[in-house]
C-alpha positions in Angstrom: 136.5 -105.5 193.2 136.4 -106.3 189.4 139.5 -105.4 187.4 139.5 -101.9 186.0 137.2 -100.4 188.6 138.6 -97.2 190.1 139.0 -97.4 193.8 141.4 -96.4 196.5 142.7 -97.8 199.8 144.3 -96.1 202.7 144.4 -95.4 206.3 142.8 -92.0 207.1 143.6 -92.3 210.8 146.7 -92.5 212.9 146.3 -96.0 214.3 148.0 -98.9 212.6 145.6 -101.1 210.6 145.8 -104.6 209.3 144.0 -106.1 206.4 143.8 -109.2 204.3 143.7 -108.7 200.6 143.5 -111.3 197.9 144.6 -110.4 194.4 144.1 -112.7 191.4 146.3 -112.8 189.5 148.8 -111.2 191.9 151.5 -110.5 189.3 154.1 -108.4 191.0 151.7 -106.8 193.5 153.9 -107.7 196.5 156.8 -105.9 195.0 154.6 -102.9 194.1 153.4 -102.5 197.7 157.0 -103.0 199.0 158.2 -100.3 196.6 155.6 -97.8 197.9 156.3 -98.7 201.5 160.1 -98.5 200.9 159.8 -95.1 199.3 157.8 -93.9 202.3 160.2 -95.5 204.8 163.2 -93.9 203.0 161.5 -90.5 203.3 161.3 -90.1 199.5 157.6 -89.3 199.1 155.3 -86.3 199.4 152.7 -86.3 202.2 150.2 -87.8 199.7 152.6 -90.7 199.1 153.9 -89.8 195.6 157.7 -90.1 195.0 159.4 -86.7 195.3 161.8 -87.5 192.5 160.0 -87.5 189.1 162.5 -90.1 187.8 161.6 -92.4 190.7 157.9 -91.8 189.9 158.5 -92.7 186.3 160.6 -95.8 187.1 158.3 -97.2 189.8 154.9 -96.3 188.4 155.6 -97.3 184.9 157.3 -100.6 185.9 154.3 -101.6 188.0 151.6 -100.3 185.6 150.2 -103.8 185.2 149.7 -104.2 189.0 148.1 -100.8 189.7 147.4 -97.3 188.3 146.8 -94.1 190.2 143.5 -92.5 189.5 144.9 -89.1 188.5 146.0 -88.0 186.0 144.0 -90.0 183.6 145.6 -93.1 182.2 146.0 -91.6 178.8 148.1 -88.8 180.3 150.1 -91.4 182.4 150.8 -93.3 179.2 152.4 -90.1 177.7 154.1 -88.9 180.8 155.6 -92.0 182.4 157.6 -93.7 179.6 160.0 -90.7 179.1 160.4 -90.4 182.9 161.1 -94.2 183.0 163.7 -93.9 180.2 165.5 -91.1 181.9 165.3 -93.0 185.2 167.0 -95.9 183.5 169.7 -93.7 182.1 170.4 -92.2 185.5 170.3 -95.6 187.3 167.1 -95.0 189.2 165.5 -98.4 189.7 161.8 -99.1 190.2 162.4 -101.6 193.1 165.3 -102.1 195.4 166.1 -105.4 197.2 166.3 -103.7 200.6 162.5 -103.2 200.3 161.9 -107.0 200.0 159.8 -108.1 203.0 161.5 -111.6 203.0 164.9 -110.0 204.0 
């Protein structure tokens, strides 16, 4: 998939799936996926996978904006909404990524 093309990935079923994905350049994509999986495992997301805590949303989604963007709201709205949430998250000690989510541990 070329860079900048809107797309989504997911598992619509209940069975576990496996996939091989190659990203170039990978940047911090491993940590991005670990952050999302960690939030889900910690029970801190909505049924659609978004962080329940707006500060966590701001911290994680702004920190990893170079790895991935959600398709809604539009990026222009994200660019207005996420930086203040990220700043508040920093002030309250909410981090975008936690070491306990690291798959190497």
